[in-house]
ZAMARGU-4260 file (C-alpha; in steps of 0.2 Angstrom, whole numbers, plus 5000, padded with zeros to 4 digits):
<rodrens>
0) 5544/5480/5630 | 5543/5461/5629 | 5533/5453/5616 | 5515/5450/5622 | 5503/5436/5619
5) 5492/5448/5610 | 5506/5453/5598 | 5509/5435/5594 | 5491/5431/5590 | 5489/5446/5579
10) 5505/5442/5569 | 5498/5424/5566 | 5481/5431/5561 | 5489/5443/5548 | 5500/5429/5541
15) 5485/5417/5539 | 5469/5426/5541 | 5458/5411/5535 | 5468/5397/5543 | 5473/5402/5561
20) 5460/5400/5575 | 5469/5413/5586 | 5456/5423/5596 | 5460/5436/5610 | 5451/5440/5625
25) 5453/5458/5631 | 5448/5467/5647 | 5442/5485/5645 | 5446/5494/5661 | 5446/5511/5654
30) 5429/5516/5661 | 5436/5530/5672 | 5439/5540/5656 | 5420/5542/5655 | 5412/5537/5671
35) 5412/5545/5688 | 5411/5539/5706 | 5399/5524/5701 | 5410/5518/5687 | 5418/5504/5696
40) 5401/5497/5700 | 5390/5493/5715 | 5397/5483/5729 | 5389/5466/5730 | 5383/5470/5747
45) 5372/5483/5739 | 5379/5497/5750 | 5387/5510/5739 | 5400/5510/5725 | 5417/5500/5723
50) 5432/5511/5724 | 5447/5514/5712 | 5457/5503/5723 | 5444/5489/5720 | 5444/5492/5702
55) 5463/5491/5700 | 5464/5476/5711 | 5453/5467/5699 | 5465/5472/5685 | 5479/5465/5695
60) 5470/5449/5698 | 5466/5446/5680 | 5484/5450/5674 | 5490/5437/5687 | 5477/5424/5681
65) 5485/5426/5664 | 5470/5422/5653 | 5466/5440/5646 | 5477/5445/5631 | 5475/5464/5634
70) 5471/5476/5648 | 5464/5492/5641 | 5467/5506/5654 | 5467/5525/5657 | 5484/5533/5658
75) 5482/5536/5677 | 5477/5518/5680 | 5492/5511/5670 | 5504/5523/5679 | 5499/5516/5696
80) 5500/5498/5690 | 5516/5500/5682 | 5523/5508/5698 | 5517/5492/5707 | 5526/5481/5695
85) 5510/5472/5690 | 5515/5469/5672 | 5533/5464/5676 | 5536/5447/5668 | 5518/5446/5661
90) 5514/5442/5643 | 5497/5452/5645 | 5498/5467/5634 | 5493/5484/5640 | 5485/5499/5631
95) 5478/5516/5635 | 5462/5525/5630 | 5470/5539/5619 | 5455/5549/5618 | 5438/5552/5626
100) 5424/5558/5614 | 5410/5567/5623 | 5398/5552/5620 | 5407/5542/5634 | 5405/5556/5647
105) 5394/5549/5660 | 5393/5562/5674 | 5378/5559/5685 | 5364/5572/5681 | 5373/5576/5665
110) 5366/5576/5647 | 5382/5573/5637 | 5376/5556/5630 | 5360/5564/5624 | 5369/5576/5612
115) 5379/5572/5597 | 5397/5566/5600 | 5411/5578/5598 | 5430/5573/5597 | 5440/5576/5613
120) 5457/5570/5619 | 5464/5572/5637 | 5478/5559/5635 | 5496/5563/5628 | 5505/5550/5619
125) 5521/5553/5628 | 5512/5551/5645 | 5505/5535/5638 | 5523/5528/5634 | 5533/5535/5648
130) 5521/5542/5662 | 5530/5559/5660 | 5536/5572/5647 | 5554/5576/5641 | 5560/5558/5638
135) 5574/5556/5625 | 5567/5551/5608 | 5569/5533/5604 | 5569/5528/5622 | 5560/5511/5624
140) 5542/5513/5632 | 5540/5510/5651 | 5521/5510/5651 | 5512/5507/5634 | 5516/5507/5616
145) 5497/5504/5611 | 5482/5515/5613 | 5464/5515/5608 | 5457/5529/5597 | 5438/5531/5596
150) 5427/5539/5583 | 5408/5541/5583 | 5402/5545/5566 | 5385/5555/5567 | 5379/5555/5549
155) 5383/5574/5550 | 5395/5581/5538 | 5402/5594/5549 | 5404/5584/5564 | 5411/5569/5555
160) 5424/5579/5546 | 5429/5586/5563 | 5431/5569/5570 | 5441/5563/5554 | 5453/5578/5556
165) 5456/5575/5575 | 5460/5556/5570 | 5472/5563/5557 | 5481/5574/5570 | 5482/5559/5582
170) 5490/5548/5569 | 5503/5560/5565 | 5508/5562/5583 | 5507/5543/5585 | 5518/5540/5570
175) 5531/5552/5576 | 5532/5543/5593 | 5532/5525/5586 | 5515/5523/5595 | 5503/5510/5588
180) 5484/5511/5590 | 5468/5502/5587 | 5452/5510/5581 | 5435/5510/5591 | 5420/5515/5581
185) 5404/5517/5590 | 5387/5517/5583 | 5379/5535/5582 | 5375/5540/5600 | 5360/5550/5594
190) 5350/5553/5578 | 5349/5535/5572 | 5333/5530/5581 | 5324/5528/5564 | 5337/5517/5557
195) 5336/5498/5557 | 5350/5489/5565 | 5355/5482/5548 | 5356/5500/5542 | 5367/5506/5556
200) 5379/5491/5553 | 5381/5496/5535 | 5383/5514/5540 | 5397/5510/5552 | 5405/5498/5540
205) 5406/5510/5526 | 5413/5524/5537 | 5426/5512/5544 | 5433/5507/5527 | 5431/5525/5520
210) 5442/5532/5534 | 5455/5518/5533 | 5456/5520/5515 | 5466/5536/5517 | 5478/5529/5530
215) 5495/5521/5524 | 5500/5504/5531 | 5513/5513/5543 | 5498/5522/5552 | 5484/5508/5550
220) 5475/5503/5566 | 5481/5486/5573 | 5463/5481/5574 | 5445/5488/5576 | 5434/5488/5591
225) 5416/5490/5586 | 5398/5486/5592 | 5390/5469/5586 | 5377/5475/5574 | 5372/5457/5569
230) 5380/5443/5560 | 5377/5451/5542 | 5386/5467/5546 | 5401/5458/5555 | 5403/5445/5541
235) 5402/5459/5528 | 5416/5469/5536 | 5427/5454/5539 | 5425/5448/5521 | 5429/5465/5514
240) 5448/5466/5518 | 5457/5451/5527 | 5469/5464/5533 | 5456/5472/5544 | 5456/5463/5561
245) 5439/5465/5569 | 5436/5466/5588 | 5419/5467/5596 | 5415/5478/5611 | 5404/5472/5625
250) 5392/5486/5628 | 5381/5484/5644 | 5383/5471/5657 | 5368/5460/5653 | 5365/5443/5659
255) 5379/5430/5659 | 5370/5422/5644 | 5372/5438/5635 | 5391/5438/5638 | 5394/5421/5632
260) 5381/5422/5617 | 5390/5439/5612 | 5407/5430/5613 | 5401/5415/5603 | 5393/5426/5590
265) 5408/5437/5588 | 5419/5422/5585 | 5407/5413/5573 | 5405/5430/5563 | 5424/5431/5560
270) 5429/5443/5574 | 5446/5439/5581 | 5445/5447/5598 | 5432/5454/5610 | 5435/5469/5622
275) 5423/5467/5636 | 5422/5481/5650 | 5406/5480/5660 | 5402/5462/5656 | 5418/5457/5665
280) 5419/5471/5678 | 5401/5470/5684 | 5401/5451/5685 | 5400/5443/5703 | 5417/5434/5699
285) 5426/5441/5685 | 5440/5428/5685 | 5428/5414/5685 | 5419/5422/5670 | 5435/5425/5660
290) 5441/5407/5663 | 5424/5401/5656 | 5426/5413/5641 | 5442/5405/5637 | 5434/5388/5637
295) 5420/5394/5626 | 5433/5401/5613 | 5442/5384/5614 | 5426/5375/5609 | 5425/5366/5626
300) 5407/5372/5630 | 5393/5382/5623 | 5385/5398/5630 | 5371/5389/5640 | 5384/5377/5647
305) 5395/5391/5651 | 5381/5400/5661 | 5378/5384/5671 | 5396/5382/5675 | 5398/5400/5680
310) 5384/5398/5693 | 5392/5382/5699 | 5408/5392/5702 | 5399/5405/5711 | 5391/5392/5722
315) 5408/5384/5726 | 5415/5401/5730 | 5400/5405/5741 | 5396/5421/5730 | 5378/5426/5729
320) 5373/5428/5711 | 5365/5444/5705 | 5352/5434/5696 | 5345/5416/5698 | 5351/5403/5685
325) 5335/5403/5675 | 5336/5422/5673 | 5354/5422/5669 | 5351/5409/5656 | 5340/5422/5647
330) 5346/5431/5631 | 5341/5449/5634 | 5351/5459/5621 | 5340/5462/5606 | 5354/5460/5593
335) 5358/5442/5600 | 5340/5436/5599 | 5339/5434/5580
</rodrens>
């Protein structure tokens, strides 16, 4: 597979962690691994849900725009896009979601999210790399050579040990195939209601460095994908080991201001990439949003200016905004208000 822009950025970051200003913008379009029919989001007309063809068309448009550095997908979605030739000649990297822990299962009328997370993996690495089984060992990948592996630590010895054992089994398989991964670590999905945000950040940070400590360089995750638990938690993790490249996940859709504030806070705290799913997917104009994310990362505009510019783009494109400008300028996510 050709060298991607993401690979080049990660190489420069590893070579000079404190000197390079490289920052990657990644699109997380793996929601179909957890969501159901509503996953692509509501139609802007308000009548029903978008479809998988709509969802994949957005990925195709974002790849063609050539600003995002990575498209994170399900194997099923990647298989379709590779068949269409979407990534041919592109320097946008692609990766697949390699596992689907139970805390991301979002079936309507289900209660999975209200129960402690359990490890679960649908995807096979050989399918991720080639789209089929039985390929001769050593054959160059046709689909992806990178995947996301996710762990949710629950502060429960039995569950967390099970999660660690599942991660070990995945790493063994990945190393045999020459498949790289990055590690997503979610905050506990239940049981942390009495913990302060700072305590959650410390709990997650300590479990990340604990689990990575037993992993040799050959199996180390390329980078992390974690929730933003405030500036102190992010800065603490970044400072601990310059070899750990930290990425921040987007969480809920929020307002446009939430999107740009989270991006700015991530960059300021030392993260080297963001991986936004709903914040991009549920935007009125994902391409305009991503273009402004790039301008913010490059230091051309601040979050409030980005929101105003975004509404200007919506007006030019005659797209009706979901929220008026005043509402979209509000910061609504508590972790960003401090």
